[in-house]
N, C-alpha and C positions, 0 to 999 in steps of 0.2 A: 648868875653873875660868873664872868670868867676873870681870874688874877694872872698876872703874869709878873714873877720875880726873877729879875737877873742875878748874877753873882758871878764872881771869877776875875773881876777887873783886877788891876794893879798895876805896879811900875814895874819896867823891865827894859833893860838897853834893848839899843838896835839891833836887828837880827836875832831878838829873842823870840820864845812864843809865848802864847797863852791861850787858855782854852776858857769861853765865856759858856755859861748857861743860864735858861731861861726856864724856870718850873711853873707848869700851867696846871692851874684849878680849876675846877668849874667843867661845864658842860663842852669838851673839845673833841669829842670823839667824831662825829661827822667830818665829811672833807674840807680841808682848811689849807689857808695859805698861811705861813708864818715867817716872818722877816726880821731882819738887823735893819737898824738906820744909827746913823751916828751925827753927832752935833760938837764942832770945836767952838769955844767961847768968841762969840761975835761972829759966828759963821750960821749960813744955813743949813738945816737938817737934810742928810743926803742918803739916800740908798746905799747899802753895803751888801746884803745878799739875801734871797729865800729862796723859800722850799714850799711847793704846790704838791698835794697829797705826800706821799712818801720818796718823790723820787725825782721831780722836776725841779731843777734848780735854777737860780741866776744870779749872777756877779756884776758887783759894779765893776768896770775895767780897771779901776784902781787896785783893785784887791784879787782880781782873777790870778790864780796860779798860787795864791800864799795863804788864801783862806779857804776854808771847808766848811759849810752847813750842813747837819744831819740832824735826824731826830732820834730820839730813844724813847720809842713808842711803849717799852713796859714802864717807864719812869714818868711819861708825860712832859719829855723835857726836848727841849731845842736847843741845839750845841753850835757854837761857831768856833772851832779850832782855827788859830791866826799863827802865822808863820811867819819868817823872814820880818818882822814888824820894823817898821820905818816911823821916824820922827813926826811924819803926816798922819800917821794912825792916831794921834792921840785926841781924843775925844771922848763923849759920854757916850756910851753903845746902849741902844735901847732894843726891846725884843718887842715887836708887835704882831697880830693877828687880826686876818680878817676871816670870820667864820659862816658868811653866809653872801648870797648873791653872787654876779659874775666873779668868781675867783680866778679864772685865767686872766683874764683883762686885766686884774688890776694889783696882781702878786709884789709890783715892785713901785707904787704908789703912797705915800705916807698919808694922803687925804682919804685913802679908802681903808684904812685900818680900823677896825671896830675897837680892838683894844691894844694898850699899852701899858709896859714895866715902867717901874721907877727910874732905870738906868743903871748901868756902872759903870765906873770910870776907868780907861786905860790911857796911861801915861808911859810914853816911849821915850826915853834919853837917848842922845847921839853919842 
């Protein structure tokens, strides 16, 4: 069993920064895809960023250049550094992982994720 637990959300003013963390437990040592998704109230869940293995990253156009995804393998933790935050970034942010199968083809698709965290709320005020 794999568990994902997000932390680091909060309320900041536009232009500020936050770093989200996703602590993973269980058998996640094999090559994997880990990703961040977000969902605002009344809106569809959307892809934010993902990392395949330790180096191949993907970003939604809306966050490219502002967000950085990375892994701290020593701590088995996924990170999302968010800079220049905008009110449009306000959402519940979810950590997700795909641990088997065709990782390369599905590392940005929510329906392909095998595990999900509980979410951490990010609120950006203007």
